[in-house]
N, CA, C and O atoms as a printed pandas DataFrame, in Angstrom:
     atom_number atom_name residue_name chain_id  residue_number  x_coord  y_coord  z_coord
0              1         N          MET        A               1   20.902    4.615   23.775
1              2        CA          MET        A               1   20.324    4.147   22.535
2              3         C          MET        A               1   19.371    5.199   21.964
3              4         O          MET        A               1   19.277    5.388   20.752
4              5         N          LYS        A               2   18.679    5.864   22.858
5              6        CA          LYS        A               2   17.737    6.887   22.421
6              7         C          LYS        A               2   18.453    8.001   21.665
7              8         O          LYS        A               2   17.969    8.475   20.637
8              9         N          GLU        A               3   19.603    8.412   22.177
9             10        CA          GLU        A               3   20.373    9.472   21.522
10            11         C          GLU        A               3   20.967    8.991   20.204
11            12         O          GLU        A               3   21.018    9.752   19.237
12            13         N          LYS        A               4   21.418    7.736   20.150
13            14        CA          LYS        A               4   21.947    7.192   18.897
14            15         C          LYS        A               4   20.876    7.190   17.819
15            16         O          LYS        A               4   21.143    7.549   16.672
16            17         N          LEU        A               5   19.676    6.790   18.182
17            18        CA          LEU        A               5   18.570    6.755   17.237
18            19         C          LEU        A               5   18.239    8.166   16.763
19            20         O          LEU        A               5   18.027    8.395   15.572
20            21         N          LYS        A               6   18.197    9.090   17.684
21            22        CA          LYS        A               6   17.898   10.484   17.353
22            23         C          LYS        A               6   18.967   11.062   16.425
23            24         O          LYS        A               6   18.645   11.737   15.447
24            25         N          ASP        A               7   20.239   10.797   16.731
25            26        CA          ASP        A               7   21.332   11.280   15.888
26            27         C          ASP        A               7   21.289   10.651   14.500
27            28         O          ASP        A               7   21.542   11.325   13.502
28            29         N          TYR        A               8   20.969    9.360   14.438
29            30        CA          TYR        A               8   20.905    8.669   13.147
30            31         C          TYR        A               8   19.773    9.224   12.286
31            32         O          TYR        A               8   19.946    9.404   11.080
32            33         N          ILE        A               9   18.639    9.493   12.879
33            34        CA          ILE        A               9   17.520   10.073   12.137
34            35         C          ILE        A               9   17.898   11.454   11.622
35            36         O          ILE        A               9   17.609   11.796   10.475
36            37         N          HIS        A              10   18.539   12.239   12.464
37            38        CA          HIS        A              10   18.990   13.578   12.058
38            39         C          HIS        A              10   19.986   13.481   10.894
39            40         O          HIS        A              10   19.928   14.267    9.949
40            41         N          TYR        A              11   20.885   12.520   10.978
41            42        CA          TYR        A              11   21.855   12.296    9.908
42            43         C          TYR        A              11   21.150   11.921    8.603
43            44         O          TYR        A              11   21.491   12.443    7.541
44            45         N          LEU        A              12   20.175   11.023    8.679
45            46        CA          LEU        A              12   19.464   10.583    7.476
46            47         C          LEU        A              12   18.665   11.709    6.842
47            48         O          LEU        A              12   18.550   11.782    5.619
48            49         N          GLU        A              13   18.113   12.586    7.668
49            50        CA          GLU        A              13   17.317   13.689    7.136
50            51         C          GLU        A              13   18.178   14.692    6.377
51            52         O          GLU        A              13   17.677   15.395    5.499
52            53         N          LYS        A              14   19.469   14.767    6.703
53            54        CA          LYS        A              14   20.361   15.698    6.000
54            55         C          LYS        A              14   20.932   15.102    4.715
55            56         O          LYS        A              14   21.363   15.844    3.831
56            57         N          GLU        A              15   20.942   13.779    4.600
57            58        CA          GLU        A              15   21.539   13.109    3.441
58            59         C          GLU        A              15   20.632   13.204    2.212
59            60         O          GLU        A              15   19.406   13.185    2.321
60            61         N          ASP        A              16   21.268   13.309    1.037
61            62        CA          ASP        A              16   20.517   13.302   -0.214
62            63         C          ASP        A              16   20.192   11.883   -0.655
63            64         O          ASP        A              16   19.059   11.586   -1.033
64            65         N          THR        A              17   21.192   11.008   -0.604
65            66        CA          THR        A              17   20.970    9.606   -0.967
66            67         C          THR        A              17   21.281    8.742    0.246
67            68         O          THR        A              17   22.222    9.007    0.994
68            69         N          ILE        A              18   20.482    7.715    0.422
69            70        CA          ILE        A              18   20.600    6.854    1.598
70            71         C          ILE        A              18   20.813    5.427    1.130
71            72         O          ILE        A              18   20.139    4.961    0.212
72            73         N          ASP        A              19   21.740    4.741    1.754
73            74        CA          ASP        A              19   21.964    3.321    1.481
74            75         C          ASP        A              19   20.845    2.533    2.168
75            76         O          ASP        A              19   20.837    2.398    3.392
76            77         N          THR        A              20   19.903    2.016    1.377
77            78        CA          THR        A              20   18.724    1.372    1.953
78            79         C          THR        A              20   19.058    0.044    2.631
79            80         O          THR        A              20   18.377   -0.350    3.579
80            81         N          SER        A              21   20.088   -0.647    2.163
81            82        CA          SER        A              21   20.442   -1.911    2.825
82            83         C          SER        A              21   20.993   -1.648    4.227
83            84         O          SER        A              21   20.688   -2.382    5.167
84            85         N          LEU        A              22   21.800   -0.601    4.361
85            86        CA          LEU        A              22   22.300   -0.222    5.687
86            87         C          LEU        A              22   21.150    0.251    6.573
87            88         O          LEU        A              22   21.099   -0.062    7.763
88            89         N          LEU        A              23   20.235    1.004    5.983
89            90        CA          LEU        A              23   19.079    1.484    6.741
90            91         C          LEU        A              23   18.228    0.313    7.233
91            92         O          LEU        A              23   17.766    0.325    8.374
92            93         N          LEU        A              24   18.017   -0.690    6.393
93            94        CA          LEU        A              24   17.242   -1.861    6.822
94            95         C          LEU        A              24   17.939   -2.613    7.950
95            96         O          LEU        A              24   17.287   -3.104    8.872
96            97         N          THR        A              25   19.258   -2.703    7.875
97            98        CA          THR        A              25   20.006   -3.359    8.952
98            99         C          THR        A              25   19.847   -2.598   10.247
99           100         O          THR        A              25   19.621   -3.200   11.297
100          101         N          ARG        A              26   19.962   -1.289   10.189
101          102        CA          ARG        A              26   19.798   -0.477   11.402
102          103         C          ARG        A              26   18.368   -0.589   11.939
103          104         O          ARG        A              26   18.162   -0.638   13.152
104          105         N          ILE        A              27   17.391   -0.630   11.045
105          106        CA          ILE        A              27   15.997   -0.790   11.482
106          107         C          ILE        A              27   15.831   -2.105   12.235
107          108         O          ILE        A              27   15.144   -2.152   13.255
108          109         N          GLN        A              28   16.452   -3.169   11.745
109          110        CA          GLN        A              28   16.349   -4.461   12.428
110          111         C          GLN        A              28   16.950   -4.403   13.829
111          112         O          GLN        A              28   16.388   -4.960   14.772
112          113         N          PHE        A              29   18.094   -3.727   13.967
113          114        CA          PHE        A              29   18.696   -3.586   15.291
114          115         C          PHE        A              29   17.783   -2.803   16.228
115          116         O          PHE        A              29   17.601   -3.176   17.387
116          117         N          TYR        A              30   17.215   -1.719   15.719
117          118        CA          TYR        A              30   16.328   -0.920   16.558
118          119         C          TYR        A              30   15.025   -1.662   16.863
119          120         O          TYR        A              30   14.454   -1.472   17.937
120          121         N          GLN        A              31   14.547   -2.498   15.950
121          122        CA          GLN        A              31   13.362   -3.308   16.229
122          123         C          GLN        A              31   13.643   -4.293   17.358
123          124         O          GLN        A              31   12.796   -4.515   18.224
124          125         N          HIS        A              32   14.818   -4.873   17.343
125          126        CA          HIS        A              32   15.193   -5.802   18.414
126          127         C          HIS        A              32   15.258   -5.067   19.751
127          128         O          HIS        A              32   14.747   -5.549   20.762
128          129         N          GLU        A              33   15.885   -3.906   19.744
129          130        CA          GLU        A              33   15.965   -3.090   20.964
130          131         C          GLU        A              33   14.571   -2.741   21.462
131          132         O          GLU        A              33   14.305   -2.778   22.663
132          133         N          ARG        A              34   13.685   -2.401   20.536
133          134        CA          ARG        A              34   12.318   -2.038   20.896
134          135         C          ARG        A              34   11.581   -3.233   21.499
135          136         O          ARG        A              34   10.852   -3.079   22.478
136          137         N          LEU        A              35   11.765   -4.422   20.922
137          138        CA          LEU        A              35   11.117   -5.620   21.450
138          139         C          LEU        A              35   11.592   -5.935   22.866
139          140         O          LEU        A              35   10.783   -6.248   23.740
140          141         N          VAL        A              36   12.893   -5.853   23.089
141          142        CA          VAL        A              36   13.437   -6.125   24.420
142          143         C          VAL        A              36   12.873   -5.137   25.434
143          144         O          VAL        A              36   12.475   -5.526   26.532
144          145         N          HIS        A              37   12.840   -3.866   25.066
145          146        CA          HIS        A              37   12.332   -2.873   26.013
146          147         C          HIS        A              37   10.819   -2.972   26.190
147          148         O          HIS        A              37   10.297   -2.618   27.248
148          149         N          PHE        A              38   10.113   -3.448   25.173
149          150        CA          PHE        A              38    8.682   -3.690   25.350
150          151         C          PHE        A              38    8.455   -4.778   26.391
151          152         O          PHE        A              38    7.611   -4.637   27.276
152          153         N          LEU        A              39    9.217   -5.868   26.280
153          154        CA          LEU        A              39    9.068   -6.967   27.240
154          155         C          LEU        A              39    9.435   -6.528   28.654
155          156         O          LEU        A              39    8.743   -6.872   29.613
156          157         N          VAL        A              40   10.513   -5.777   28.782
157          158        CA          VAL        A              40   10.910   -5.277   30.106
158          159         C          VAL        A              40    9.831   -4.362   30.663
159          160         O          VAL        A              40    9.459   -4.481   31.831
160          161         N          THR        A              41    9.327   -3.451   29.840
161          162        CA          THR        A              41    8.289   -2.518   30.286
162          163         C          THR        A              41    7.024   -3.275   30.684
163          164         O          THR        A              41    6.396   -2.956   31.694
164          165         N          PHE        A              42    6.655   -4.269   29.894
165          166        CA          PHE        A              42    5.460   -5.056   30.197
166          167         C          PHE        A              42    5.590   -5.760   31.547
167          168         O          PHE        A              42    4.676   -5.699   32.370
168          169         N          PHE        A              43    6.722   -6.428   31.777
169          170        CA          PHE        A              43    6.875   -7.186   33.014
170          171         C          PHE        A              43    7.057   -6.283   34.238
171          172         O          PHE        A              43    6.613   -6.635   35.331
172          173         N          VAL        A              44    7.692   -5.144   34.071
173          174        CA          VAL        A              44    7.785   -4.200   35.191
174          175         C          VAL        A              44    6.400   -3.656   35.511
175          176         O          VAL        A              44    6.045   -3.508   36.680
176          177         N          GLY        A              45    5.611   -3.356   34.474
177          178        CA          GLY        A              45    4.238   -2.892   34.691
178          179         C          GLY        A              45    3.381   -3.954   35.350
179          180         O          GLY        A              45    2.567   -3.650   36.222
180          181         N          LEU        A              46    3.561   -5.205   34.933
181          182        CA          LEU        A              46    2.821   -6.314   35.536
182          183         C          LEU        A              46    3.179   -6.464   37.012
183          184         O          LEU        A              46    2.298   -6.639   37.854
184          185         N          CYS        A              47    4.470   -6.395   37.324
185          186        CA          CYS        A              47    4.892   -6.469   38.733
186          187         C          CYS        A              47    4.339   -5.301   39.536
187          188         O          CYS        A              47    3.950   -5.454   40.694
188          189         N          CYS        A              48    4.309   -4.145   38.910
189          190        CA          CYS        A              48    3.773   -2.956   39.581
190          191         C          CYS        A              48    2.311   -3.177   39.950
191          192         O          CYS        A              48    1.901   -2.878   41.072
192          193         N          VAL        A              49    1.530   -3.693   39.021
193          194        CA          VAL        A              49    0.107   -3.948   39.286
194          195         C          VAL        A              49   -0.060   -5.037   40.343
195          196         O          VAL        A              49   -0.906   -4.916   41.230
196          197         N          LEU        A              50    0.739   -6.097   40.254
197          198        CA          LEU        A              50    0.626   -7.180   41.236
198          199         C          LEU        A              50    0.997   -6.705   42.647
199          200         O          LEU        A              50    0.347   -7.086   43.621
200          201         N          PHE        A              51    2.034   -5.880   42.755
201          202        CA          PHE        A              51    2.398   -5.339   44.072
202          203         C          PHE        A              51    1.292   -4.442   44.614
203          204         O          PHE        A              51    0.999   -4.475   45.809
204          205         N          LEU        A              52    0.679   -3.648   43.753
205          206        CA          LEU        A              52   -0.416   -2.785   44.187
206          207         C          LEU        A              52   -1.603   -3.617   44.669
207          208         O          LEU        A              52   -2.174   -3.345   45.725
208          209         N          LEU        A              53   -1.969   -4.637   43.884
209          210        CA          LEU        A              53   -3.087   -5.502   44.299
210          211         C          LEU        A              53   -2.764   -6.247   45.584
211          212         O          LEU        A              53   -3.618   -6.389   46.458
212          213         N          GLY        A              54   -1.522   -6.725   45.697
213          214        CA          GLY        A              54   -1.114   -7.399   46.928
214          215         C          GLY        A              54   -1.196   -6.468   48.130
215          216         O          GLY        A              54   -1.635   -6.868   49.208
216          217         N          PHE        A              55   -0.772   -5.228   47.935
217          218        CA          PHE        A              55   -0.854   -4.247   49.026
218          219         C          PHE        A              55   -2.309   -3.969   49.402
219          220         O          PHE        A              55   -2.640   -3.895   50.585
220          221         N          LEU        A              56   -3.171   -3.816   48.408
221          222        CA          LEU        A              56   -4.575   -3.494   48.691
222          223         C          LEU        A              56   -5.300   -4.643   49.389
223          224         O          LEU        A              56   -6.130   -4.406   50.267
224          225         N          PHE        A              57   -4.996   -5.875   49.010
225          226        CA          PHE        A              57   -5.690   -7.015   49.603
226          227         C          PHE        A              57   -5.053   -7.503   50.902
227          228         O          PHE        A              57   -5.756   -7.889   51.837
228          229         N          LEU        A              58   -3.721   -7.484   50.958
229          230        CA          LEU        A              58   -3.026   -8.010   52.136
230          231         C          LEU        A              58   -2.648   -6.931   53.150
231          232         O          LEU        A              58   -2.317   -7.234   54.296
232          233         N          GLU        A              59   -2.698   -5.683   52.722
233          234        CA          GLU        A              59   -2.336   -4.530   53.561
234          235         C          GLU        A              59   -0.951   -4.688   54.174
235          236         O          GLU        A              59   -0.743   -4.427   55.359
236          237         N          ASN        A              60   -0.018   -5.118   53.347
237          238        CA          ASN        A              60    1.376   -5.301   53.758
238          239         C          ASN        A              60    2.175   -4.087   53.286
239          240         O          ASN        A              60    2.191   -3.773   52.096
240          241         N          VAL        A              61    2.835   -3.412   54.219
241          242        CA          VAL        A              61    3.584   -2.197   53.892
242          243         C          VAL        A              61    4.755   -2.507   52.960
243          244         O          VAL        A              61    5.117   -1.676   52.127
244          245         N          PHE        A              62    5.346   -3.689   53.091
245          246        CA          PHE        A              62    6.463   -4.077   52.222
246          247         C          PHE        A              62    6.029   -4.100   50.753
247          248         O          PHE        A              62    6.796   -3.713   49.872
248          249         N          LEU        A              63    4.805   -4.552   50.493
249          250        CA          LEU        A              63    4.290   -4.567   49.122
250          251         C          LEU        A              63    4.054   -3.148   48.603
251          252         O          LEU        A              63    4.195   -2.895   47.406
252          253         N          CYS        A              64    3.703   -2.242   49.477
253          254        CA          CYS        A              64    3.545   -0.838   49.091
254          255         C          CYS        A              64    4.901   -0.253   48.685
255          256         O          CYS        A              64    4.997    0.478   47.699
256          257         N          ILE        A              65    5.935   -0.577   49.442
257          258        CA          ILE        A              65    7.283   -0.099   49.109
258          259         C          ILE        A              65    7.733   -0.674   47.761
259          260         O          ILE        A              65    8.301    0.036   46.931
260          261         N          LEU        A              66    7.469   -1.973   47.556
261          262        CA          LEU        A              66    7.809   -2.583   46.271
262          263         C          LEU        A              66    7.017   -1.948   45.130
263          264         O          LEU        A              66    7.553   -1.753   44.039
264          265         N          PHE        A              67    5.764   -1.630   45.369
265          266        CA          PHE        A              67    4.954   -0.955   44.361
266          267         C          PHE        A              67    5.561    0.397   43.998
267          268         O          PHE        A              67    5.681    0.730   42.819
268          269         N          LEU        A              68    5.940    1.164   44.996
269          270        CA          LEU        A              68    6.521    2.489   44.735
270          271         C          LEU        A              68    7.853    2.383   43.987
271          272         O          LEU        A              68    8.135    3.184   43.097
272          273         N          LEU        A              69    8.662    1.398   44.350
273          274        CA          LEU        A              69    9.945    1.214   43.658
274          275         C          LEU        A              69    9.736    0.807   42.197
275          276         O          LEU        A              69   10.394    1.338   41.302
276          277         N          THR        A              70    8.836   -0.121   41.962
277          278        CA          THR        A              70    8.598   -0.532   40.574
278          279         C          THR        A              70    7.918    0.576   39.771
279          280         O          THR        A              70    8.122    0.683   38.562
280          281         N          MET        A              71    7.120    1.390   40.434
281          282        CA          MET        A              71    6.497    2.526   39.747
282          283         C          MET        A              71    7.561    3.538   39.333
283          284         O          MET        A              71    7.463    4.155   38.272
284          285         N          CYS        A              72    8.582    3.705   40.180
285          286        CA          CYS        A              72    9.693    4.604   39.840
286          287         C          CYS        A              72   10.490    4.078   38.642
287          288         O          CYS        A              72   11.109    4.864   37.925
288          289         N          LEU        A              73   10.484    2.789   38.421
289          290        CA          LEU        A              73   11.119    2.203   37.231
290          291         C          LEU        A              73   10.190    2.252   36.022
291          292         O          LEU        A              73   10.626    2.498   34.898
292          293         N          PHE        A              74    8.919    2.019   36.269
293          294        CA          PHE        A              74    7.951    1.878   35.184
294          295         C          PHE        A              74    7.761    3.173   34.396
295          296         O          PHE        A              74    7.673    3.142   33.168
296          297         N          ILE        A              75    7.698    4.284   35.076
297          298        CA          ILE        A              75    7.461    5.562   34.394
298          299         C          ILE        A              75    8.595    5.904   33.421
299          300         O          ILE        A              75    8.302    6.249   32.276
300          301         N          PRO        A              76    9.879    5.826   33.817
301          302        CA          PRO        A              76   10.932    6.077   32.815
302          303         C          PRO        A              76   10.947    5.048   31.687
303          304         O          PRO        A              76   11.275    5.394   30.552
304          305         N          TYR        A              77   10.600    3.794   31.970
305          306        CA          TYR        A              77   10.529    2.783   30.919
306          307         C          TYR        A              77    9.480    3.155   29.878
307          308         O          TYR        A              77    9.700    2.967   28.681
308          309         N          ILE        A              78    8.355    3.674   30.318
309          310        CA          ILE        A              78    7.296    4.087   29.388
310          311         C          ILE        A              78    7.814    5.185   28.462
311          312         O          ILE        A              78    7.620    5.114   27.248
312          313         N          PHE        A              79    8.463    6.191   29.021
313          314        CA          PHE        A              79    8.977    7.283   28.192
314          315         C          PHE        A              79   10.064    6.800   27.239
315          316         O          PHE        A              79   10.115    7.235   26.089
316          317         N          TYR        A              80   10.933    5.906   27.704
317          318        CA          TYR        A              80   11.999    5.386   26.861
318          319         C          TYR        A              80   11.420    4.542   25.722
319          320         O          TYR        A              80   11.837    4.678   24.571
320          321         N          TYR        A              81   10.470    3.682   26.040
321          322        CA          TYR        A              81    9.852    2.859   25.007
322          323         C          TYR        A              81    9.105    3.732   24.000
323          324         O          TYR        A              81    9.115    3.446   22.803
324          325         N          TYR        A              82    8.473    4.770   24.471
325          326        CA          TYR        A              82    7.757    5.700   23.598
326          327         C          TYR        A              82    8.723    6.337   22.595
327          328         O          TYR        A              82    8.410    6.442   21.409
328          329         N          SER        A              83    9.885    6.755   23.067
329          330        CA          SER        A              83   10.855    7.372   22.156
330          331         C          SER        A              83   11.411    6.354   21.167
331          332         O          SER        A              83   11.626    6.690   20.002
332          333         N          LEU        A              84   11.649    5.116   21.604
333          334        CA          LEU        A              84   12.102    4.074   20.678
334          335         C          LEU        A              84   11.044    3.788   19.617
335          336         O          LEU        A              84   11.360    3.681   18.432
336          337         N          GLU        A              85    9.811    3.666   20.037
337          338        CA          GLU        A              85    8.727    3.375   19.104
338          339         C          GLU        A              85    8.610    4.476   18.054
339          340         O          GLU        A              85    8.511    4.183   16.862
340          341         N          ASN        A              86    8.620    5.724   18.477
341          342        CA          ASN        A              86    8.503    6.826   17.536
342          343         C          ASN        A              86    9.713    6.911   16.619
343          344         O          ASN        A              86    9.577    7.238   15.440
344          345         N          GLY        A              87   10.896    6.620   17.151
345          346        CA          GLY        A              87   12.099    6.651   16.328
346          347         C          GLY        A              87   12.081    5.588   15.248
347          348         O          GLY        A              87   12.455    5.861   14.107
348          349         N          VAL        A              88   11.656    4.385   15.583
349          350        CA          VAL        A              88   11.586    3.309   14.591
350          351         C          VAL        A              88   10.512    3.625   13.556
351          352         O          VAL        A              88   10.701    3.346   12.372
352          353         N          GLN        A              89    9.402    4.194   13.977
353          354        CA          GLN        A              89    8.377    4.597   13.018
354          355         C          GLN        A              89    8.913    5.658   12.055
355          356         O          GLN        A              89    8.580    5.650   10.870
356          357         N          LYS        A              90    9.733    6.557   12.561
357          358        CA          LYS        A              90   10.352    7.582   11.712
358          359         C          LYS        A              90   11.313    6.932   10.713
359          360         O          LYS        A              90   11.374    7.349    9.556
360          361         N          LEU        A              91   12.060    5.921   11.148
361          362        CA          LEU        A              91   12.943    5.199   10.233
362          363         C          LEU        A              91   12.136    4.485    9.146
363          364         O          LEU        A              91   12.562    4.434    7.992
364          365         N          TYR        A              92   10.987    3.939    9.502
365          366        CA          TYR        A              92   10.120    3.323    8.496
366          367         C          TYR        A              92    9.728    4.351    7.437
367          368         O          TYR        A              92    9.781    4.076    6.238
368          369         N          ASP        A              93    9.334    5.539    7.896
369          370        CA          ASP        A              93    8.934    6.598    6.966
370          371         C          ASP        A              93   10.091    6.994    6.048
371          372         O          ASP        A              93    9.903    7.178    4.845
372          373         N          ILE        A              94   11.276    7.123    6.620
373          374        CA          ILE        A              94   12.448    7.479    5.816
374          375         C          ILE        A              94   12.721    6.391    4.776
375          376         O          ILE        A              94   13.011    6.695    3.619
376          377         N          TYR        A              95   12.628    5.140    5.182
377          378        CA          TYR        A              95   12.866    4.033    4.258
378          379         C          TYR        A              95   11.830    4.029    3.135
379          380         O          TYR        A              95   12.184    3.864    1.968
380          381         N          ILE        A              96   10.570    4.208    3.474
381          382        CA          ILE        A              96    9.511    4.218    2.461
382          383         C          ILE        A              96    9.705    5.373    1.493
383          384         O          ILE        A              96    9.553    5.204    0.283
384          385         N          ASN        A              97   10.037    6.542    2.016
385          386        CA          ASN        A              97   10.274    7.695    1.147
386          387         C          ASN        A              97   11.467    7.455    0.227
387          388         O          ASN        A              97   11.442    7.849   -0.939
388          389         N          GLU        A              98   12.496    6.820    0.739
389          390        CA          GLU        A              98   13.679    6.530   -0.082
390          391         C          GLU        A              98   13.338    5.520   -1.188
391          392         O          GLU        A              98   13.823    5.641   -2.313
392          393         N          MET        A              99   12.514    4.541   -0.866
393          394        CA          MET        A              99   12.112    3.558   -1.878
394          395         C          MET        A              99   11.241    4.214   -2.949
395          396         O          MET        A              99   11.321    3.856   -4.124
396          397         N          LYS        A             100   10.419    5.166   -2.546
397          398        CA          LYS        A             100    9.588    5.893   -3.535
398          399         C          LYS        A             100   10.472    6.717   -4.467
399          400         O          LYS        A             100   10.185    6.830   -5.659
400          401         N          LYS        A             101   11.547    7.294   -3.928
401          402        CA          LYS        A             101   12.478    8.083   -4.768
402          403         C          LYS        A             101   13.135    7.203   -5.812
403          404         O          LYS        A             101   13.340    7.632   -6.947
404          405         N          LYS        A             102   13.466    5.975   -5.439
405          406        CA          LYS        A             102   14.168    5.075   -6.362
406          407         C          LYS        A             102   13.265    4.574   -7.484
407          408         O          LYS        A             102   13.748    4.198   -8.552
408          409         N          LYS        A             103   11.966    4.570   -7.246
409          410        CA          LYS        A             103   11.035    4.108   -8.283
410          411         C          LYS        A             103   10.715    5.246   -9.170
411          412         O          LYS        A             103    9.947    5.092  -10.119
């Protein structure tokens, strides 16, 4: 999805005229994708913190292993969500600029 968003932004930057209704539809799809990944990132981060606290208080090695595994998931989720967020913000800018051109 990250590459599709990047390619679409690159495509829009090369175009002279942009179909704003299609752009709004694509923005809605990317907003949905961003919301889903925000929720996943939030809950993985929450589990990561809970496993860490459980390990610190209970001193259970299994919780430490779970913490490390969720941390290995959490870091790529952060980078992926960051790229989605920036891509959607870029689409907003493109849409606003296109609307200014039409006025």
